[in-house]
C-alpha positions in Angstrom: 6.9 -9.2 25.5 5.2 -6.0 27.4 2.1 -7.0 28.5 -0.9 -4.8 29.6 -3.4 -6.6 31.4 -7.1 -5.2 31.8 -9.9 -6.3 33.9 -12.4 -4.8 36.2 -12.3 -7.6 38.7 -9.4 -7.4 41.1 -9.2 -10.9 41.7 -9.5 -12.1 38.3 -6.4 -9.5 37.6 -4.2 -11.6 40.2 -5.0 -14.4 38.7 -4.1 -13.6 35.2 -1.2 -12.2 36.2 0.0 -15.2 38.5 -0.3 -17.5 35.3 1.9 -15.0 33.4 4.7 -14.5 35.9 6.7 -17.5 34.9 6.8 -15.8 31.7 9.7 -13.5 30.6 7.6 -10.7 30.1 7.0 -6.9 31.3 3.4 -7.3 33.1 1.5 -4.0 33.2 -1.7 -5.3 35.5 -4.4 -2.4 35.4 -8.2 -2.8 36.7 -10.6 -0.9 34.6 -12.7 -1.5 31.5 -13.3 -0.2 28.2 -13.3 3.4 29.1 -9.7 3.2 30.0 -8.2 1.3 27.4 -6.8 4.0 25.1 -5.4 5.5 27.8 -3.7 2.6 29.2 -2.5 1.8 25.5 -0.5 5.3 25.3 0.2 5.0 28.8 2.6 2.0 28.4 3.0 1.3 24.6 2.4 -2.4 25.0 3.0 -5.2 22.9 -0.3 -6.9 23.6 -3.1 -6.1 25.3 -4.8 -8.6 27.7 -8.5 -7.6 28.2 -11.0 -9.4 30.4 -14.6 -8.4 29.9 -15.6 -6.0 26.9 -17.5 -8.6 25.8 -20.7 -6.3 24.2 -20.9 -3.5 21.7 -19.4 -0.9 23.7 -16.5 -2.9 24.8 -16.0 -3.7 21.2 -16.2 0.0 19.8 -13.5 0.9 22.8 -11.3 -2.2 21.2 -11.7 -0.8 17.7 -10.9 2.6 18.8 -7.9 1.2 20.3 -6.8 -1.0 17.6 -7.2 1.7 14.7 -5.0 4.5 16.7 -2.7 1.5 17.8 -2.8 -1.2 14.8 1.0 -2.0 16.2 -0.7 -3.5 19.3 -2.5 -7.1 19.7 -5.3 -7.5 21.5 -6.4 -10.5 22.6 -9.9 -10.9 24.6 -11.2 -13.1 27.6 -14.8 -13.8 26.9 -16.8 -16.2 28.8 -19.8 -16.7 25.9 -18.1 -16.8 22.3 -21.0 -17.1 20.0 -20.3 -17.1 16.2 -21.0 -13.5 15.4 -19.9 -12.3 18.2 -16.2 -13.6 17.1 -17.1 -12.2 13.6 -17.6 -8.5 15.6 -14.6 -9.1 17.5 -12.3 -9.5 14.4 -14.1 -6.6 12.8 -12.8 -4.7 15.8 -9.3 -5.8 15.6 -9.2 -8.4 18.4 -6.4 -10.7 17.3 -7.3 -14.1 19.5 -10.3 -14.4 21.8 -9.9 -17.1 24.5 -12.2 -18.6 26.9 -12.7 -17.8 30.5 -12.2 -18.5 32.9 -8.6 -19.0 31.4 -6.7 -22.2 31.2 -2.6 -21.5 31.3 -2.1 -23.8 28.2 -4.1 -21.7 25.8 -2.8 -18.6 27.4 0.5 -19.7 26.6 -0.3 -20.8 22.7 -2.2 -17.9 22.1 1.2 -15.9 23.5 3.5 -17.9 21.6 1.3 -17.6 18.3 1.3 -13.5 18.8 5.0 -13.4 20.0 5.7 -15.1 16.1 3.6 -12.7 14.3 5.1 -9.6 16.0 8.6 -10.7 15.5 7.8 -11.4 11.9 6.2 -8.0 11.8 9.6 -6.2 13.3 11.6 -8.1 10.4 9.3 -6.8 8.0 11.0 -4.0 6.0 8.4 -1.2 5.3 7.5 -1.2 1.5 7.9 1.2 -0.6 5.2 3.6 -2.3 5.1 4.0 -6.0 3.1 6.5 -7.2 1.6 6.8 -10.9 -0.1 10.1 -12.1 -1.0 11.4 -15.8 0.1 14.5 -17.0 -2.5 14.6 -19.7 -5.5 12.1 -19.7 -4.8 8.8 -21.9 -1.4 9.4 -20.9 -1.5 5.8 -20.2 -0.6 5.8 -16.3 -3.5 3.3 -15.4 -2.0 0.5 -17.6 1.9 1.0 -16.8 0.9 1.1 -12.9 -1.2 -2.5 -13.5 1.7 -3.7 -15.3 4.1 -3.1 -13.2 2.4 -4.0 -10.1 2.3 -7.3 -12.0 6.1 -7.3 -12.4 6.9 -6.8 -9.2 3.9 -9.4 -8.1 6.2 -12.2 -9.7 8.6 -12.1 -6.7 7.3 -9.5 -4.4 4.1 -8.4 -2.7 2.1 -5.9 -4.2 -0.8 -3.4 -3.3 -2.8 -1.6 -6.0 -4.9 1.0 -4.5 -6.6 3.0 -7.2 -6.9 6.4 -6.1 -8.8 7.9 -9.4 -11.8 8.3 -7.1 -14.7 9.3 -9.9 -13.1 7.4 -12.7 -10.9 4.6 -11.2 -10.9 1.3 -13.5 -7.5 -0.1 -12.5 -8.9 -3.4 -11.5 -10.9 -3.5 -15.2 -7.2 -3.9 -16.6 -6.4 -6.9 -14.9 -9.4 -8.7 -14.0 -13.0 -9.2 -15.4 -14.7 -9.2 -12.1 -16.2 -7.0 -9.7 -14.9 -6.0 -6.3 -16.8 -7.2 -3.0 -15.0 -3.8 -1.4 -13.6 -0.8 -2.2 -11.8 2.1 -0.9 -15.3 3.7 0.1 -15.9 0.9 2.3 -12.7 1.2 3.9 -13.1 4.8 4.5 -16.8 4.1 6.4 -15.2 1.7 8.5 -12.4 3.1 9.2 -12.0 2.6 12.9 -11.9 -1.4 12.3 -8.7 -1.5 10.1 -6.4 -3.8 10.5 -4.0 -6.0 8.3 -6.9 -8.9 7.8 -9.9 -6.2 6.7 -7.7 -4.4 4.9 -6.9 -7.8 2.7 -10.1 -9.2 2.8 -11.5 -5.6 1.1 -9.1 -6.0 -1.9 -9.3 -8.3 -5.1 -6.6 -10.8 -5.3 -5.3 -10.7 -9.1 -2.7 -13.1 -8.1 -1.4 -14.8 -5.3 1.3 -11.8 -4.5 -1.0 -9.3 -6.2 -4.2 -7.4 -4.6 -6.3 -4.2 -5.8 -8.3 -2.3 -3.5 -10.6 -0.4 -6.0 -11.8 3.2 -6.1 -15.9 3.4 -5.6 -18.3 2.3 -8.2 -20.2 5.2 -7.5 -18.6 8.6 -7.8 -20.6 10.5 -5.3 -19.0 7.5 -2.5 -15.5 9.8 -3.7 -16.7 12.4 -1.3 -16.6 10.4 1.5 -13.1 9.4 1.5 -10.7 11.8 3.3 -6.7 12.6 2.9 -6.9 11.1 6.5 -8.8 8.0 5.4 -5.9 7.6 2.7 -2.8 8.0 5.2 -4.4 5.6 7.1 -4.9 2.8 4.8 -1.3 3.4 3.3 0.2 3.8 6.6 -1.1 0.2 7.2 -0.5 -1.4 3.5 3.4 -0.4 3.9 3.6 -2.5 7.2 2.2 -5.9 5.2 3.2 -5.1 1.1 6.6 -4.9 -0.3 5.4 -2.3 -3.0 2.5 -0.1 -2.7 1.7 0.9 -6.3 -0.9 3.9 -6.3 -3.2 5.5 -9.8 -3.7 8.9 -9.0 -6.3 10.6 -10.8 -6.3 13.9 -11.8 -6.3 17.0 -11.3 -3.8 17.2 -8.1 -6.1 17.4 -5.0 -5.3 17.3 -1.4 -5.9 13.8 -1.3 -3.8 13.0 -4.1 -1.0 15.5 -2.2 -1.2 13.3 1.2 -0.7 10.1 -0.7 2.1 11.8 -3.0 3.8 12.8 0.3 4.7 8.9 1.0 5.8 8.4 -1.9 9.4 6.8 -2.2 9.5 6.8 -6.3 6.7 9.4 -8.4 5.8 8.5 -12.2 4.7 11.5 -14.0 3.4 9.9 -17.3 3.4 11.4 -20.6 3.8 11.1 -24.2 6.0 13.1 -26.7 3.3 15.5 -27.5 3.3 19.2 -27.1 0.4 19.3 -24.7 1.4 16.4 -22.6 4.9 18.4 -22.3 3.2 21.6 -21.4 1.2 19.5 -18.8 4.3 17.8 -17.5 6.3 21.2 -16.8 3.1 22.3 -15.1 3.1 19.4 -12.6 6.8 19.4 -12.1 6.1 22.9 -10.8 3.6 21.7 -8.3 5.7 19.0 -7.0 8.4 21.7 -7.0 6.3 23.6 -4.8 5.4 20.3 -2.4 9.4 20.4 -1.7 9.8 17.0 -3.9 13.1 16.7 -5.2 14.8 15.4 -8.2 15.4 12.5 -6.8 11.9 11.1 -5.7 10.3 11.9 -9.4 11.2 9.6 -12.7 9.2 10.6 -15.8 7.8 8.1 -17.9 7.2 8.8 -21.6 5.0 6.3 -22.9 4.3 4.7 -26.4 7.4 6.7 -27.3 8.5 6.4 -31.3 11.9 6.7 -31.3 11.9 8.2 -34.9 8.9 10.4 -33.8 8.9 14.3 -34.2 9.9 14.8 -30.5 12.6 13.0 -29.0 14.3 12.4 -25.6 16.4 15.5 -26.1 13.8 17.7 -26.6 11.8 16.5 -23.6 14.9 16.8 -21.4 15.3 20.4 -22.4 11.8 21.1 -22.1 11.2 19.5 -18.7 15.0 19.9 -17.2 17.1 17.4 -15.0 15.0 14.4 -13.8 15.4 10.9 -14.4 13.4 9.7 -17.8 12.4 6.4 -19.0 10.7 5.3 -22.6 8.3 2.8 -23.0 7.7 2.1 -26.3 4.4 1.9 -28.4 2.9 -1.5 -28.5 -0.7 0.1 -29.5 -2.5 -3.3 -31.4 -1.5 -5.5 -28.0 -1.7 -3.3 -25.0 -5.2 -2.6 -26.2 -6.3 -6.4 -26.7 -5.0 -6.7 -23.4 -6.9 -3.9 -21.7 -9.8 -4.8 -23.8 -9.9 -8.5 -22.3 -9.0 -7.4 -18.8 -5.8 -9.2 -18.5 -2.1 -8.4 -18.0 -0.3 -8.1 -20.5 2.1 -10.6 -19.6 -0.6 -13.2 -20.1 -0.6 -13.0 -24.1 2.5 -10.5 -25.3 5.4 -12.3 -23.4 7.6 -10.9 -26.1 5.9 -7.5 -26.5 8.6 -4.7 -26.1 6.5 -2.7 -23.5 7.1 -6.0 -21.2 11.1 -5.9 -21.3 10.7 -2.1 -20.3 8.4 -2.9 -17.3 10.8 -5.7 -16.7 13.9 -3.3 -16.2 12.2 -0.7 -13.7 10.7 -3.7 -11.8 14.1 -5.1 -11.8 15.8 -2.2 -10.9 13.1 -1.1 -7.7 13.7 -5.0 -6.4 17.3 -5.7 -6.8 18.8 -2.0 -6.6 17.2 -0.2 -4.2 20.1 2.0 -4.3 19.7 3.2 -7.6 18.0 6.3 -6.7 18.4 9.3 -9.1 20.0 12.3 -7.9 21.5 15.7 -9.8 24.7 15.2 -7.5 25.3 11.6 -7.9 24.7 10.4 -11.3 26.7 6.9 -10.9 23.8 5.0 -9.9 21.9 6.7 -12.8 23.7 5.5 -15.3 24.0 2.0 -14.0 19.9 2.2 -14.1 20.2 3.5 -18.0 22.7 0.7 -18.8 20.0 -1.8 -17.1 17.0 -0.7 -18.5 18.7 -0.2 -22.0 20.0 -3.7 -22.7 16.4 -4.6 -21.8 15.0 -2.2 -24.0 17.3 -1.2 -26.6 17.3 -4.4 -29.0 13.1 -4.0 -29.0 12.5 -0.5 -30.6 12.3 1.2 -27.1 15.2 3.1 -25.4 15.4 4.5 -21.9 17.2 7.5 -20.8 18.4 9.2 -17.4 19.9 12.6 -17.1 23.4 13.2 -16.6 
């Protein structure tokens, strides 16, 4: 492990270095203080920074700036006096552990063992996938599909849903009847403290594997959230969650584009109506101007009626060569679930909508190679067969273009 040791006291620095010398670590001792932390972190890119001192507000502010800029670096702080309030503020600044000074060798070795294990676990965790749902027209059902797919994925994977419909976001209400203690606006205001613990503490845990970072309750707070804030949240989230599901509001904004840039899949949600299809065509033109390839976009036709006046063939002719999935109409049961603030899975296990969502979730979890491209249709056909088996006998269909 690469360890940077920082202390304003040369004697203390030598003493700490001697305690670490027996281990298989690459040490970089430096005489310095709070003002030197960022430069030292950028120069050596250590796995861990052992900081002696910095036990005041200025020191914690410097550590917060360090952990925000370099979230992969674990910070251990040595402090002679540790009050409960100080420990809380240190945690918020991103400090991984606080050890008492003078430093006991056993305490130091135990802390290094814990941090080493976490670092190895983080390296083994592959980066999560970002799945973005965006409505082509108001009332298309994008929020319902985003929350429902997140519930499906959370049965076997860790999932964070981020509500980016900043003015009118209500994704939490679709699956939970409580109010969030924190929202995306609170995270944005304290972005300098952002780390995995702070992010997790700012979410509402719907199930053990499913959390939601809610949109702000007050629409005025939405203006405080910048594209850079969203990018920082997503950059951290993919390190700690298998899937990050986004509910993106309309219209397509600079903030939304920043989120869409990170998406593994974009799911424009439409219905089989002329207005919705026209809007979908405009949205796809925007995506083309942003250089999003067809393999990144999968259309979802919600509330689809197999015998309706507009079928899959007409939608395909209007919108072009994109993977296309249909979710059957089950208006009464879906509306009842939304009104009760609970996932559809709670009271409608045989609902055809669930079969469609289960197929989409299963394809993401078990068949990551099933990316759809215009040049290679074999994975797409495999997805179509899987989705069709799950939905065909329940009045819904799934279609993937060749």
